[in-house]
C-alpha positions as CSV (number, residue, x, y, z in Angstrom):
1,M,26.2,138.7,34.0
2,S,25.1,136.9,30.4
3,D,22.2,138.7,28.3
4,N,20.2,135.6,29.6
5,N,18.6,137.2,32.4
6,Q,17.4,134.3,34.2
7,F,15.6,136.9,37.0
8,G,13.7,138.4,34.2
9,G,10.4,137.0,34.9
10,P,6.7,138.9,36.7
11,F,7.1,140.0,40.5
12,G,4.7,138.9,42.6
13,S,2.3,141.8,44.9
14,S,4.2,141.2,48.0
15,G,6.6,143.8,49.2
16,G,10.2,143.3,51.0
17,Q,12.9,145.8,52.0
18,Y,17.0,146.0,51.7
19,S,19.5,147.1,53.9
20,T,22.6,148.1,51.6
21,T,25.9,149.7,51.8
22,V,28.3,150.7,48.9
23,Q,31.5,152.3,48.4
24,Y,33.6,153.8,45.3
25,G,34.8,151.7,42.4
26,G,37.1,148.6,42.9
27,A,41.0,148.3,41.8
28,E,43.2,145.9,40.6
29,A,46.0,146.4,43.5
30,P,43.9,145.9,47.3
31,R,43.9,149.2,49.3
32,A,43.5,149.2,53.3
33,K,40.4,150.1,54.1
34,V,40.3,153.6,56.1
35,V,38.3,153.4,59.5
36,L,37.7,156.5,61.2
37,G,34.9,155.0,63.5
38,D,31.6,154.1,63.6
39,A,29.2,156.0,60.7
40,P,25.6,155.8,59.7
41,P,24.5,154.5,56.3
42,A,25.1,156.7,53.4
43,A,21.5,157.4,51.7
44,V,22.1,155.5,48.7
45,I,22.0,152.1,50.9
46,K,19.6,150.8,53.5
47,D,18.0,147.8,54.9
48,T,14.3,146.6,53.9
49,T,12.0,144.0,54.8
50,T,9.5,142.6,53.2
51,A,6.8,145.3,54.2
52,A,9.1,148.3,52.4
53,F,10.0,145.9,50.0
54,A,7.7,147.2,47.1
55,A,8.9,151.4,48.3
56,D,12.1,150.5,48.5
57,V,12.9,148.7,45.3
58,I,9.8,148.1,43.3
59,Q,8.7,151.9,43.5
60,E,12.3,153.1,43.6
61,S,13.6,151.6,40.6
62,R,11.0,153.4,38.4
63,R,13.6,156.2,39.8
64,Q,16.6,155.0,39.4
65,P,18.1,151.2,39.2
66,V,18.0,149.0,42.3
67,L,20.6,146.7,43.4
68,V,19.2,144.1,46.0
69,D,22.1,142.2,48.1
70,F,20.0,138.6,49.7
71,W,22.3,137.8,52.8
72,A,22.3,136.3,56.1
73,P,24.3,136.6,59.1
74,W,25.7,133.0,58.7
75,C,26.6,133.5,55.4
76,G,30.4,133.7,54.8
77,P,30.6,134.8,51.3
78,C,28.3,137.5,51.9
79,K,30.6,139.1,54.3
80,Q,33.3,138.8,51.5
81,L,30.8,140.5,49.5
82,T,28.8,143.3,51.2
83,P,31.8,145.7,51.4
84,Q,32.7,145.3,48.1
85,L,29.3,145.9,47.1
86,E,29.0,148.9,49.3
87,K,32.2,150.4,47.7
88,A,30.8,150.0,44.4
89,V,27.8,151.8,45.1
90,K,29.0,154.6,46.6
91,A,31.7,155.1,44.1
92,A,29.1,155.0,41.4
93,G,27.8,158.1,42.5
94,G,24.3,158.1,43.0
95,K,23.9,156.0,39.3
96,V,22.3,153.0,41.5
97,K,20.7,152.4,45.0
98,L,21.6,149.5,47.0
99,V,19.1,147.7,49.1
100,K,19.6,144.6,51.8
101,M,17.7,142.1,52.9
102,N,18.7,139.5,55.5
103,I,16.6,136.3,53.9
104,D,16.3,134.6,57.6
105,D,14.1,137.5,58.5
106,H,12.1,138.1,55.2
107,P,11.9,135.1,53.4
108,S,9.8,135.3,50.8
109,I,10.4,137.7,48.9
110,A,13.9,135.0,47.7
111,G,11.4,132.5,47.1
112,Q,8.9,134.4,45.0
113,L,12.5,135.3,42.7
114,G,13.9,132.0,42.9
115,I,16.4,132.2,44.7
116,Q,18.5,129.0,45.6
117,S,22.0,130.8,47.1
118,I,23.2,133.9,48.7
119,P,25.0,136.0,48.2
120,A,22.9,137.1,45.3
121,V,22.2,140.2,44.0
122,I,19.5,141.4,41.4
123,A,19.1,145.0,39.7
124,F,15.5,146.4,39.3
125,K,14.8,149.3,36.9
126,D,10.9,149.9,36.2
127,G,9.7,147.8,38.9
128,Q,10.6,144.6,37.6
129,P,14.2,142.5,38.1
130,V,16.2,142.9,35.3
131,D,20.0,141.3,35.6
132,G,21.7,140.1,38.6
133,F,24.4,137.6,39.8
134,M,25.0,134.9,42.8
135,G,28.3,134.6,44.9
136,A,31.0,136.7,46.2
137,I,32.6,138.0,42.6
138,P,35.5,140.2,42.2
139,E,35.7,143.8,42.9
140,S,36.1,144.3,39.6
141,Q,33.4,142.6,38.1
142,I,30.9,144.3,40.5
143,N,32.0,147.5,39.1
144,E,30.9,145.9,35.6
145,F,28.1,144.9,36.9
146,I,26.7,148.4,38.0
147,N,28.0,150.1,34.8
148,K,26.2,147.6,32.8
149,V,23.0,148.3,34.6
150,G,23.4,152.2,35.6
151,G,25.7,153.2,32.5
152,K,29.0,153.5,32.7
153,G,29.6,157.1,31.8
154,N,32.8,158.6,30.7
155,G,34.4,158.5,33.8
156,A,34.6,162.5,34.6
157,P,31.4,162.9,35.8
158,Q,31.2,159.6,37.7
159,V,34.4,161.2,39.7
160,A,32.5,164.6,40.6
161,D,29.5,162.9,41.7
162,A,31.8,160.8,43.9
163,L,33.1,163.3,45.2
164,A,30.4,165.3,45.7
165,A,29.2,162.8,47.4
166,A,31.6,162.6,49.8
167,A,31.3,166.1,50.7
168,E,27.7,165.7,51.4
169,A,28.1,162.8,53.6
170,R,31.2,165.2,55.7
171,T,28.5,168.0,55.8
172,A,26.6,165.5,57.3
173,G,28.7,164.5,59.8
174,D,29.0,161.1,58.1
175,A,32.9,161.0,57.7
176,Q,33.9,157.4,57.4
177,T,31.2,157.1,54.5
178,A,33.1,160.3,53.5
179,A,36.0,158.5,54.0
180,D,35.3,155.4,51.9
181,I,34.3,157.4,48.7
182,Y,37.5,159.0,48.8
183,D,39.0,155.5,48.9
184,A,37.2,154.3,46.2
185,I,38.1,157.1,44.0
186,L,41.5,156.5,44.8
187,A,41.5,153.1,43.9
188,Q,40.3,154.2,40.5
189,A,41.8,157.3,39.8
190,P,44.8,157.7,42.1
191,D,45.7,161.6,40.8
192,T,42.2,163.0,42.0
193,I,43.6,165.6,43.8
194,E,40.5,166.5,45.6
195,A,40.0,162.9,46.8
196,I,43.4,163.0,48.1
197,A,43.1,166.5,49.7
198,G,39.9,165.1,51.2
199,L,40.7,161.8,52.7
200,G,44.4,163.2,53.8
201,D,41.9,166.4,56.2
202,L,39.6,163.4,57.9
203,L,42.9,161.0,58.5
204,F,44.5,163.8,60.2
205,E,41.2,164.6,62.0
206,A,41.0,161.5,63.2
207,G,44.5,161.5,64.8
208,D,46.8,159.6,61.6
209,I,49.0,162.2,61.0
210,E,51.3,159.5,59.6
211,G,48.6,158.5,57.7
212,A,47.5,162.0,56.4
213,E,51.5,162.5,55.0
214,S,52.2,159.5,53.4
215,L,48.4,159.9,51.5
216,L,50.3,163.5,50.5
217,A,52.9,162.1,49.2
218,T,51.2,160.1,46.5
219,A,50.0,163.1,44.7
220,P,51.7,163.6,41.6
221,E,54.7,165.4,41.0
222,A,52.9,168.4,39.1
223,K,50.2,169.0,41.0
224,K,51.9,168.6,44.5
225,D,51.3,172.5,45.3
226,A,48.1,172.1,44.1
227,P,45.8,174.5,46.5
228,A,43.6,171.7,48.4
229,L,47.3,170.2,49.1
230,A,48.9,173.1,49.9
231,A,45.8,174.1,52.1
232,L,46.5,170.7,53.9
233,R,49.9,171.3,55.0
234,A,49.4,174.4,56.2
235,K,47.0,173.1,58.3
236,M,49.5,170.1,59.4
237,A,52.3,172.9,60.1
238,L,49.9,174.9,62.2
239,A,48.7,172.2,64.0
240,A,52.4,170.7,64.8
241,Q,53.2,174.6,65.6
242,A,50.3,174.7,68.4
243,A,50.7,171.4,69.7
244,S,54.2,172.5,71.3
245,L,52.9,175.7,73.1
246,G,51.4,174.5,75.3
247,N,48.0,175.2,78.1
248,P,46.4,178.3,76.5
249,A,45.2,179.6,80.1
250,E,48.9,180.4,80.5
251,F,48.9,183.0,77.8
252,E,45.1,184.4,78.5
253,R,47.2,184.6,82.4
254,R,49.2,186.8,80.9
255,L,47.6,189.0,78.9
256,A,44.9,190.0,81.7
257,D,48.2,190.9,83.3
258,N,49.4,192.9,80.4
259,P,47.4,193.2,77.4
260,G,50.6,194.7,75.6
261,D,52.3,190.5,75.6
262,H,51.7,190.5,72.0
263,Q,54.2,187.2,72.6
264,A,51.9,186.2,74.3
265,R,48.4,187.1,72.1
266,F,50.4,185.3,68.8
267,D,51.1,182.0,71.5
268,L,47.5,182.2,72.2
269,A,45.6,182.4,68.7
270,M,47.7,179.8,67.5
271,I,46.2,177.2,70.0
272,Q,42.5,178.9,69.3
273,N,43.3,177.9,65.6
274,A,44.4,174.5,66.5
275,H,41.3,174.2,68.5
276,G,39.0,175.4,65.2
277,D,38.1,178.8,67.2
278,R,38.9,180.6,63.9
279,T,37.4,183.7,64.8
280,A,39.5,184.1,67.9
281,A,42.4,183.4,66.8
282,A,42.3,185.7,63.9
283,D,40.9,188.6,66.1
284,N,44.1,187.9,68.4
285,L,46.2,188.6,65.0
286,L,44.5,191.8,64.0
287,A,44.5,193.1,67.5
288,I,48.4,192.9,67.1
289,I,48.4,194.3,63.9
290,K,46.0,196.9,65.1
291,A,48.5,197.9,68.1
292,D,52.0,197.4,66.5
293,R,52.2,196.8,62.8
294,G,55.6,196.0,62.4
295,W,56.0,193.8,65.6
296,N,58.3,190.6,65.2
297,D,59.0,191.2,61.4
298,D,55.0,192.0,60.6
299,G,55.0,188.1,62.2
300,A,51.2,188.7,63.1
301,K,50.1,189.3,59.7
302,T,52.2,187.0,58.0
303,Q,50.8,184.2,60.1
304,L,47.8,185.6,59.4
305,L,48.0,185.2,55.9
306,Q,49.0,181.4,56.6
307,F,45.6,181.1,58.2
308,F,43.7,181.9,55.4
309,E,45.7,179.6,53.4
310,A,44.8,176.3,55.7
311,W,41.5,177.3,55.8
312,G,40.7,178.2,52.6
313,M,40.1,181.6,50.7
314,T,36.4,181.1,50.7
315,D,36.0,180.4,53.8
316,E,33.7,182.9,56.2
317,A,36.4,183.0,58.6
318,T,39.0,183.7,56.0
319,L,36.8,185.8,54.2
320,A,35.5,187.8,57.3
321,A,39.4,188.5,58.7
322,R,40.8,189.5,55.5
323,R,38.3,192.3,55.6
324,K,39.0,193.7,58.8
325,L,43.1,193.1,57.8
326,S,42.1,195.3,54.5
327,S,40.9,197.9,57.1
328,L,43.4,197.9,59.7
329,L,46.2,198.4,55.9
330,F,44.7,200.7,54.1
331,S,42.4,202.9,56.1
């Protein structure tokens, strides 16, 4: 965008709202979009109205830059620009916010700004429009625009912020937003292990085992044994093993008939872990260790340690089970 700011005049008193959608920074080579299902918009993206414009844009821009995406449902280029714009905003890790405004429903703000065609994106800072562009531009130019408005940074903090945003989205149950952010990070920094592991885990949880395996294969050779990747591989291996065992009710019946059936208890633990019941899985393996520490060449302990690797060393189930294991082994 030229330093000549055609949007730099004083802004009127009427308010408006924008709806925004964002994604992580652009890439030279296109990447297929990862789709895990419908998800709510991220906190950095929202829709707005004329009445809410003052709060969503004018006031908010006094805290951080706000991009306003003026669009309409009938606008073909808008449908091309918006996903790229959302991706870049998500990837920016909070440097800017995106607000989207449907000019069919709320035409007055666009009129005050003198917008003649859409899509149009205008950046606001300190309550004033400071820069903008018209039309669907390449993803690389969108990223340049966001860097210009929000500050380029040195790259590492941006990736770290984006990883934190992805983790926050996943904690909130928004798997699609998390996947979009991880995918955008990898478009910019394909060697980012945390993003490979995070997106791979989401793909695996969504049932795309092949996609998860393919993503793991992209890890740099020197980092293929990184703990985050090893944990995901262990998780996938355990799930595959459990899937071959069958119905847990059969093992529960066998244990009811014979509590000393260690193989049934072991197989039940595998299935429980695959179903996400980590505490029960660990307790069943611990019960085997307590009853017969050397059963199956120390198989229960070996399997429990593999669970720890898959769950992560700081997972609550890992920590609790490790304390119990230590008590059994060293009491």
